[in-house]
N, CA, C and O atoms as a DFTB+ gen file, in Angstrom:
200 C
 N C O
     1  1       0.830      -1.121      -0.038
     2  2      -0.003      -0.195       0.081
     3  2       0.888       1.320      -0.100
     4  3       0.611       2.293      -0.801
     5  1       1.969       1.105       0.758
     6  2       2.882       2.351       0.665
     7  2       3.343       2.692      -0.795
     8  3       3.373       3.846      -1.221
     9  1       3.698       1.588      -1.524
    10  2       4.226       1.916      -2.838
    11  2       3.031       2.425      -3.761
    12  3       3.219       3.222      -4.680
    13  1       1.782       1.894      -3.434
    14  2       0.665       2.457      -4.265
    15  2       0.460       3.918      -3.928
    16  3       0.154       4.685      -4.840
    17  1       0.604       4.365      -2.692
    18  2       0.388       5.673      -2.182
    19  2       1.548       6.719      -3.022
    20  3       1.295       7.856      -3.421
    21  1       2.705       6.084      -3.143
    22  2       3.749       6.877      -3.845
    23  2       3.422       7.037      -5.308
    24  3       3.539       8.145      -5.833
    25  1       3.031       6.017      -5.972
    26  2       2.482       6.117      -7.242
    27  2       1.339       7.151      -7.504
    28  3       1.286       7.930      -8.456
    29  1       0.465       7.022      -6.523
    30  2      -0.738       7.977      -6.610
    31  2      -0.164       9.539      -6.457
    32  3      -0.352      10.417      -7.299
    33  1       0.498       9.685      -5.339
    34  2       1.130      11.086      -5.259
    35  2       1.904      11.617      -6.216
    36  3       1.896      12.830      -6.423
    37  1       2.729      10.696      -6.974
    38  2       3.511      11.089      -8.040
    39  2       2.673      11.376      -9.165
    40  3       3.077      12.274      -9.904
    41  1       1.595      10.812      -9.458
    42  2       0.654      11.051     -10.564
    43  2       0.014      12.407     -10.374
    44  3      -0.082      13.235     -11.281
    45  1      -0.398      12.574      -9.195
    46  2      -1.065      13.849      -8.693
    47  2      -0.084      15.035      -8.825
    48  3      -0.418      16.090      -9.363
    49  1       1.110      14.817      -8.324
    50  2       2.074      15.936      -8.487
    51  2       2.377      16.323      -9.869
    52  3       2.602      17.487     -10.203
    53  1       2.377      15.314     -10.662
    54  2       2.744      15.749     -12.176
    55  2       1.683      16.314     -12.903
    56  3       1.883      17.124     -13.808
    57  1       0.485      15.907     -12.536
    58  2      -0.677      16.395     -13.385
    59  2      -1.023      17.918     -12.833
    60  3      -1.670      18.706     -13.522
    61  1      -0.527      18.244     -11.525
    62  2      -0.858      19.560     -11.049
    63  2      -2.395      20.136     -11.050
    64  3      -2.708      21.317     -10.895
    65  1      -3.232      19.087     -11.250
    66  2      -4.660      19.430     -11.278
    67  2      -5.368      18.145     -11.200
    68  3      -4.740      17.117     -11.450
    69  1      -6.712      18.093     -10.851
    70  2      -7.403      16.969     -10.787
    71  2      -7.684      16.217     -12.098
    72  3      -8.428      16.692     -12.956
    73  1      -7.105      15.099     -12.221
    74  2      -7.019      14.386     -13.463
    75  2      -7.359      12.855     -13.196
    76  3      -7.008      12.257     -12.178
    77  1      -8.114      12.277     -14.274
    78  2      -8.303      10.846     -14.043
    79  2      -7.013       9.929     -13.694
    80  3      -5.926      10.226     -14.189
    81  1      -7.124       8.992     -12.975
    82  2      -6.210       8.112     -12.770
    83  2      -5.852       7.160     -13.951
    84  3      -6.785       6.528     -14.447
    85  1      -4.718       7.007     -14.404
    86  2      -4.267       6.038     -15.557
    87  2      -4.847       4.598     -15.282
    88  3      -4.817       4.119     -14.148
    89  1      -5.373       3.928     -16.358
    90  2      -6.082       2.672     -16.309
    91  2      -4.903       1.654     -15.560
    92  3      -5.348       0.896     -14.698
    93  1      -3.624       1.608     -15.809
    94  2      -2.746       0.760     -15.193
    95  2      -2.557       1.029     -13.720
    96  3      -2.266       0.097     -12.971
    97  1      -2.705       2.229     -13.281
    98  2      -2.319       2.416     -11.947
    99  2      -3.757       1.998     -11.049
   100  3      -3.750       1.531      -9.910
   101  1      -4.816       2.257     -11.770
   102  2      -6.154       1.948     -11.088
   103  2      -6.140       0.462     -11.037
   104  3      -6.584      -0.024      -9.997
   105  1      -5.743      -0.304     -11.897
   106  2      -5.608      -1.799     -11.801
   107  2      -4.643      -2.218     -10.757
   108  3      -4.952      -3.143     -10.006
   109  1      -3.445      -1.590     -10.640
   110  2      -2.525      -1.880      -9.679
   111  2      -3.097      -1.524      -8.238
   112  3      -2.821      -2.230      -7.268
   113  1      -3.820      -0.518      -8.149
   114  2      -4.335      -0.087      -6.772
   115  2      -5.395      -1.047      -6.285
   116  3      -5.489      -1.331      -5.091
   117  1      -6.292      -1.610      -7.329
   118  2      -7.231      -2.666      -7.007
   119  2      -6.571      -3.710      -6.482
   120  3      -6.786      -4.047      -5.317
   121  1      -5.716      -4.336      -7.240
   122  2      -4.906      -5.526      -6.813
   123  2      -4.159      -5.453      -5.381
   124  3      -4.120      -6.353      -4.541
   125  1      -3.571      -4.155      -5.300
   126  2      -2.854      -4.009      -3.870
   127  2      -3.847      -4.015      -2.883
   128  3      -3.652      -4.682      -1.866
   129  1      -4.945      -3.337      -3.031
   130  2      -5.978      -3.291      -1.939
   131  2      -6.500      -4.746      -1.547
   132  3      -6.617      -5.135      -0.385
   133  1      -6.791      -5.482      -2.668
   134  2      -7.382      -6.796      -2.483
   135  2      -6.251      -7.567      -1.851
   136  3      -6.576      -8.309      -0.925
   137  1      -5.155      -7.527      -2.145
   138  2      -3.889      -8.246      -1.619
   139  2      -3.853      -7.821      -0.067
   140  3      -3.709      -8.691       0.792
   141  1      -3.974      -6.585       0.242
   142  2      -3.936      -6.221       1.708
   143  2      -5.084      -6.762       2.593
   144  3      -4.920      -7.151       3.750
   145  1      -6.172      -6.747       1.982
   146  2      -7.533      -7.225       2.701
   147  2      -7.188      -8.695       2.980
   148  3      -7.280      -9.118       4.133
   149  1      -6.775      -9.536       1.920
   150  2      -6.541     -10.952       2.095
   151  2      -5.539     -11.148       3.203
   152  3      -5.696     -12.047       4.029
   153  1      -4.399     -10.234       3.241
   154  2      -3.402     -10.677       4.307
   155  2      -4.019     -10.229       5.628
   156  3      -3.852     -10.968       6.598
   157  1      -4.643      -9.214       5.759
   158  2      -5.281      -8.727       6.898
   159  2      -6.150      -9.928       7.541
   160  3      -5.988     -10.366       8.680
   161  1      -6.989     -10.326       6.712
   162  2      -8.046     -11.350       7.087
   163  2      -7.213     -12.765       7.433
   164  3      -7.592     -13.519       8.329
   165  1      -6.243     -12.981       6.757
   166  2      -5.457     -14.301       6.962
   167  2      -4.739     -14.078       8.551
   168  3      -4.828     -14.901       9.462
   169  1      -4.122     -12.952       8.613
   170  2      -3.548     -12.656       9.893
   171  2      -4.568     -12.701      11.098
   172  3      -4.236     -13.196      12.175
   173  1      -5.734     -12.203      10.891
   174  2      -6.704     -12.127      11.911
   175  2      -7.301     -13.567      12.196
   176  3      -7.705     -13.859      13.322
   177  1      -7.342     -14.484      11.099
   178  2      -7.698     -16.006      11.322
   179  2      -6.526     -16.615      11.973
   180  3      -6.800     -17.421      12.862
   181  1      -5.368     -16.421      11.742
   182  2      -4.234     -17.054      12.369
   183  2      -4.277     -16.786      13.807
   184  3      -4.179     -17.747      14.571
   185  1      -4.413     -15.571      14.286
   186  2      -4.548     -15.188      15.607
   187  2      -5.727     -15.839      16.218
   188  3      -5.607     -16.498      17.251
   189  1      -6.816     -15.685      15.645
   190  2      -8.154     -16.250      16.288
   191  2      -8.192     -17.817      16.429
   192  3      -8.801     -18.412      17.318
   193  1      -7.466     -18.388      15.440
   194  2      -7.485     -19.830      15.587
   195  2      -6.355     -20.463      16.507
   196  3      -6.412     -21.657      16.804
   197  1      -5.426     -19.721      16.911
   198  2      -4.333     -20.219      17.874
   199  2      -4.733     -20.172      19.209
   200  3      -3.964     -20.539      20.097
């Protein structure tokens, strides 16, 4: 998620104005978020089942 934040800030700073997010960055953000949620739930399940 940190890398995704860097990419988003970089995109925002280059555009200097509100602009649509490029399709590749949007796809990467979606996959990063899904991966983060899966890791979070997996960690919670490991703690709960021990």
